[in-house]
N, C-alpha and C positions, 0 to 999 in steps of 0.2 A: 591840563588843569584849568586853563583859562576858559575852556568850553564846557566845564562841568554843569553849569546852570542850564545848559541847553538840553541835558539828558535827565529824564525823570527816573530815579531809581535809588538804590541803597549803595552808599560809599563804603567800600571795604578797606581802603587804605591808600597811601601814596608811596611813590618811590623815594629813595634816599635823597635824590636831587630835588624833589618837589615838583618836577615838571610833568610827572605822570600820576594820574589818579585812577584807582581801580574801582569801577562802578558796576553793580549788577542791575541791569535795566529792569524796569517794573514788569515788562511783558514776559520775562523769563523766570520771574520769582516762583510762580505757581508750577512751572516745569521742574525747577530744582527741588521744590517741595515734594513733587510727585516722585522724582528720582530717589530722593532720600527715603520715602516710604517704600518704594520697590526694593531698595537695597536691604532695608530692615526685614521685609517680607522674605527676600531671598535667603538672608542669614537664618531666619526662623525655619524656613523650609529645609535648609541644609542641616541645621541642628536636629530637626525632627527625623530626617532620613538617617542621619548618623546614629541617632538614638535607636531607631528601628533595627538598623544593621547590628549595632552593639548588642541589643537584646537577642537577636537571632543567633549571633556568634556565641553569646554567653551560654546558650543551651548546649553548645558543643565545645565549650572552653576546655574541659578536661581532656577530650579526645584530641583537640588541636594541640594542647600542651604536651600530651604524650607523643603525638606524631612529631612535633618539633624536637623533643628530646631524642626520639629514635633517629631522626635525620642527623642530629648532631653526633650521636653515637656511631652511626654508619659512616659519617664523614671522618670521624676520628679513627675508626678502624681502617678506613681506606688510606688515611694518611700514614698509619702504622705500616700497612702493607707496602705502600710506595717507598717509605723510608727503609724498610727491610730490603727491598729489591735494590735500592740505591746504594746501600752500604754493605750488601750481602750479610745482613744481620742474622744473628742466631740467639737463642735463649740459653743462657748458662743454667747449670743445674744448681739446686739448693745445696749448700755445703756448710761445713763448720769453719772453713778458712777461706781467705781470699786467694783464688787461683785463676787469674786471667791470663790466658795464653794467646799470643798473637793478636792482642787487642789494639785497636786504632782509635785515635781521636775522631769522633764522628763529624765534627764541624770542619776539622782540618782536611778531611777527605773531600769536602765540597770545594775547597779553594786550591788544593794542590793535586797535581796529577798522580804523584806517587807518595804514599805515606808509609814509613817504616813501622811495622808492628812491633810491639814490646810485650814482654812477659812481666806482669805485676803479681808478685807472689808474697803473701803473708801467711806462712805455714809454720806451725809449732810455736811461733812468736807472733804477738799481736801488734808490734810496732816496726816501722821501716824508716830508717834515716838515710836519705839519698843524697850523695855528695857528687862532686865533679865540677868541671868547668862551666862557665856561662855559655849559653847557646847550645848546651849539650842535650837538652830535652828534659831537664828535671821538672820544670813547671808544667810542661805538656803532659808528662806522665802523671803528675799530681791531678791535673784537671781531667785527664782521661779516666782515672779511677773514679773521681767524683761524678762525672757525667754518666759513666757506665752503671754505677750504683743507682742513680736516680732514674735512668731509663729502664733498668731492669725492674725496679720496684714500681714503675708505672706501666709494666707489662709491654714494654717496647723493646724489640730485639736490638742487640748491640753488635758492632763489628768485632767479633772475637771467635776463637775456635770453639767447636762443639763441646770439647771436654773441659771447658772453663766452669768454675764454680764460684758462687757468691753467697754469703750469709745475708740475713735480713737485718736491716738497721732501722731503729726507731727515730734516730736523729743523725743528721749530717751537718757538721760545723766546718766552716772554711775561713781561712785568713790568707787571701791571695791578692797580690797587687799592692800598689802604693796609694793609700787613702789620705795623704796629706791634704790639708785644707787651710788656706789663708784666712778665710772667713771665720772658721771655727777655731783658729789658732792651734791647729794640729800639725805637728811634724810627722815625718814618716814613722818614727819610732813610737810616738805617742798614739798615732792612729792604729798601729798594730796592737799596742798594749790595750787600748780601749776595746778593740774588737775581741781579743782573746779573753779579756776579763768578762765579757758578756756571756761567753759559752763555757768557759773552763769549769765553772762550778756545776753546770748542768750535765756534764759528761758522765757516762756510765758504761757498763759492759755491752750495751746495745747502741753505742754511739761511734760514728766515724769522724775523726778529727783530721783535717787537712790544713797544714800550715806551710806556707812558702817563705823561705829565707828566715828561718827562726833565729832571733837574736840580732837581726840586721838593723841598721839605722842608728846605732849608738856605739859607745866604746866597745871594741871587740871582746875585751876581757870581761867586762860587766855583762855584755850581751850574751856571751857564751855561758856565764854562770847562771844568768836568768833563764836562758834556754834549757839548761840541764834541770833547773828547778821545775820548769813547766813540764818537762818530760817525766820527771819523777812523780809529779802530782798526778798526771794522766795515767801513769802506771798504777798508782794506788787506786785510781777510779776504775781500773781495768778496761779502759777505752781502747778502741782500735785507732792507731795513730800512723800517719804518713806525713813526714816533714822533709823539707830540703834545707840544706845549710852549706855555708862555706867555712864556718868556724872550726878551727882545728881541735879545741877542747871538746866540742860536741862530737866530732868524728872519733876521737879517742875514747870518749865515754861509750859510744855505740859498740866499740870493739870488745868491751868487757861486760856489756849489759846482758842480763838473762831475759830481757823483755823486748829489746830492740835489735833488729838485724841491720848491720851496716851494708850499704850498697853504693854502687858508683855507676855513672853513665860513662860509656866508652868514648874515647877521642883519639883520632888518628894524629899522632905527633908529627908525622912527615908532611901530610897535606894540611894539617891544622883544621880538619873538618870533623864535625861530630858524627858518630856512627849511630846515634839514637838507639843504643842497646843498653840494657841494664845488666850488670854483673853483681852477684850477691856475695855477702860475707867478705867484703873488702871496702876500703875507703879510697876516694879519688882526690887527686890534687885539683886545685882551682885553675891552674895554668894561667894565672893572671899575666905573667911576663910574656908568654907566647901569644896570648890573644891581643895584648896591648901592641906588641910588635906587628902583628898581622894587620891591625887597623891603623897603622901609620905612626905610632909613637916612636920618636927618634931612638936609635940604638944607644946613644949616649945616656939618655934618660933611663933606659933599661939597665945599663951597666951601673949607674949611680944607685939605682934602686937595689940591685943585688948586693952592693957593698953595705947597705944599711940594714940588711936583714940579719947580720951577725953570723958568727961561725955556726951556732946551733941551727939557725934558719937555713944556712947553706947545706948543712948535713941533712936536714929534714927534706929539703927540696930534692937532693940527690937520692935519698931513700924513696921518696914518693915517685921519682922518675923511674927508679929501678923496679919498684912495685908495679908501676903502670906497664912496663915491658913484660913483667911476669904475667900480669892480667891478660894482656893482649895475646901472649903465647898460650895461656890457659884457654882463652876463648877459641883460638884456632884448633887446639887439641880437642876441646869440647865439641866443636863443630864436626871434626872428623869422627869422634866417638858417636855423635848423634847420627851421622850418616851411616856408620857401621851398624848401629843399633837398628836403624830402619831396614838396612839390607838383611840383617839377621832375622828381623821380624818377618820380612817377606819370605825368606827361606823357610822359616818356621811354618808360615801359613801354607807354603807350597808343599812342605813335608807332611803337614796335617792333611792336606787335600789328597796327597799320594797315599797316606795311610788309610783314609776313608775309602778311596778307590780300591785299595788292596782288600780291605775288610768286606767291601761289597762284592768284589770278584770272588773272594773265598766263600762268602755266604751263598752266592749263586752256584758256585761249583759244588758245594755240599748238597744243596737242594737238588741239583741235577743228578749228582751221584746217588742220592737217596732214592730218587724216582727210578733211575736205571736199575739200582740194586733190587728194588721191590718187583720191578717188571721181570728181571732175570730170575728171581726166586720163584715167582709165580709160574713162569714157563718151565723152570727146572723141576718144580713139584709135579706138574702134569706129566712131563716127559719121563720122570722117574717112575711114576705110577704105570705108565704105558709099558716101560721096559720090564718092570717087575711082573706085569700081567703076561707078557709075551716071552720073557726069558726062559730058555730051556735048561741052561746051566749057568754056573757062576762066571764063566768066561765072558759072556755077554755083558754081565753087570760090571765086571772089572774094566772092560773096554769102554763102557759108558762113563764110568768114573774117571778113567784116564783122559778121555776126550774132553770132559767138562773141566778137568784140571788145567788142560792146555788152554782152553778158552779163558779161564780165570787169569792165567798168567799174562794173557794179552790185555785183559781189562785192567788189572791192578797195576798201578805205576811201580816201576822198579825203584829200589832204594838209591839214594843219592850219596852214598857213603864214599864214592870215588871222587867227589869234589874236593879240590885242594886249594891252598892259598895261591893266588896268582891266576886261577882259572877265569876265563871269560864265560859268563853264564847269562841265562835269560831269566828275568823276573818280571812277571806281569806284562810280558810282551816287549820289555826293554832290556837292552844289553847292559851288563855291569861287570865289575871286576871284584873278585874275592880278595879282601885285604887281610882278614883274620878269621880263624875258626875256633870256637869254644864249644865243645860238646856238640849239640845239635843246632847251634846258632852260628850264623856266618855274618861277618862285618862286611857289608857290600858297598862299593862305590858306584852309585847309580846316577847318571847325569851329573847334576850339581850337588847331590846329596850323599851322605854316608849314613847308612842305617843298618841295624841288626835285624836279620830275618831268619826264618826257619830254613835249615839246609834242605829239607824235603820240598820246599817251595821253589827250589832252584833247578835249572836244567842247563847242562852244558850245550854250547852252541853246536858242537860237533855231533851231538846225539839227535836222533829223530824224535820230534815232538808229536806224539799221537794227536790227531785232530778229531778222531771219530771212534766211538766205543762200539765194538762188535755187537751185533744184535743176535738174539736167538729166535729162530723162525717159528717154533711150535707155539700155538696160542690156543689152549683149551682151558676154560674156566675151571676153577676148583670151588668146592662148596664152602661157603661161610654163612654165618648165622645172621649177621646184621644187614638188613636191606631197607631200613627206614631212618630218616633224619628228621628230628623235630626242631624247628626254628622258631616256634611261637615264643614271643616275649623278647626276642633278641633284636638289637638295632641292625640296620641294613649292612653296615660295614662288617660287623662280626658275623652276621648270617652269611654274607657273600664268601668270606674266608672259610667258614666251616663247610659251606656247600662245595667249594672247590676241592677242599681236602677230602670230603666224603666221596665225591665222584671219583677222585684219584684212587682212593682205597678200594672202592667198589669195583672199579675197572680192573685194578690189579688182582683183586680176588676173583674175578671172572663172573661177577653178577651181570645178568642180562637186563633185569628190571628192578628199579628201586623207587621208593616213595619219599616225597618231600612234603612234610607237614608245615604249612606256613600260616594257616588260618585265613579268615576273611578280613576282618578289621576294616581299615581304611583302604586296603588294596595296595599300599605302597610296597610292603614286604613281598607280596605275590608278584608284583611287577618287576621288582629287583631280582627275584629268583628266576623268573622266566627270561629276563634279559641276560643273566649270567649263564643260564643253560644254553641259550641260543648261540653264545660265543664259545662254548666249550666243544672242542673237537671230539671228545670222547662220548658225546651225546648224539645218538642217532636221531631221535625225535622225542617229544614229550606232549602230554595232554592232561586236561583236567580229569580228576578221578570220577568214576561213576558213583552214584549215590551209595551203592553198597560198599564202595572202596573209601568213602570219606567225603565225597562231594567236592565242591569248588574250593574247599579249604586245603585240599591235597593235590599235588601234581605228581603224575606217574611219569617216570623217566625211563626210556629204553636206551641202553648203552651201545656204543658202536664198536665192533670188532672186525672191521674191514670186510673180507670175503666170507667170514664165518657166519654160520647160522642161516 
């Protein structure tokens, strides 16, 4: 500061101690002025460039906005897909009732290796009152239903079985957790009541209401009465309701209600571990004494507490304990019944498969028999004509008839009237045992199945099962009138089937040449006809018709008779 007078310039200030003075020398003032001007010019240039860019982008603002929205939509769909793969999610069907089978809490699946699936069902009744001990999974089940509904209505798959069903809800109201607040002078009970008061009047038949620990946080008697009042009010509003509670009066109310179904979460009394399963049409005990003992409350405290519940309370606990054992036994029996049902369903499917195979085999057998019979009759007709022309007396005719009768006896299956109960028989290539016979039906034990079949379809294992039908060697065509098939206007499948049947009949009738009318059109029908003819063993060769025969809209077919002709 003492040297300030030696420097010519502008003083900008001094330090707090006064020993230092800040001076801008005269020779740099014009440089600072120039720098200031350049900064202003730079800012102006930047503003001008940004304005030009904004104007350029503005011309494409609509396209850019749509592209951005499309990117967001694609990203959202990709997230849905990844979530589906992560939780093995499926879309429930739309239904009139809540039927969630094997559903899991989607967030819980991300933090625990194994999550037990539950069945949440509100069918025939629109309310569910879930009871049972703490840590039994009541709140998780409540949240699982709420999350599943919201995910489903957001078109996001949920971790549940495919046969699950959900209705559509316009509103979902929840009261879950402890909302007490010192700042707002709210206790646990008052926070619950304020929350319920906000939505209870807005509930209707398209509303899902989820309330955890109804009536908690105040005197149990008053809390229970208030809880029942809320349930009755929601019933009048025809809302869908799922609540959890520990209050005995609410449990008893549920057992006599025509709107609410009582249910309980299962708990293993021996290991004191929750099973995370829901059983319906029953109430569960809270098991407060057992859980308190598990977490270290002294035995003496438990004994004193039991003395204070009174004689009625002791009987109630004993009854609930007995009911709990019955529930556990019922669940075990239900599990066995379900396993048996699945086994029976599998047997039913196997039996249905066997029946279809039988019907298909029978159909193929009749088709083959029909073809063989027509072939035999054609040959028989020709041979009979030859015999009648050459026969000198009736003796030759009688011998011919006798010979053909013997051939027929070989072809026609023998009656199965000798099959009796206890016989081992063959049915569709499989061995079985006859258990019962009624008329022309036999009750057959085949593999793992017992079925009724036609006795004529059975063959004793000791009997020879013919594998080949005798053939008649004479092949001379007989005269028939029909030698033309018109396929114009028919679709390819129908035309192919009719063509195959026509060739079969023409060959059986002994025709050498036939005509197929398919027209010209797009050429597809003609191509299909020629492809079918090229695969038919009874066709010797075929060609397009000459102009006098109908031209390219007609195909002339020459039938194959082996060495004949």
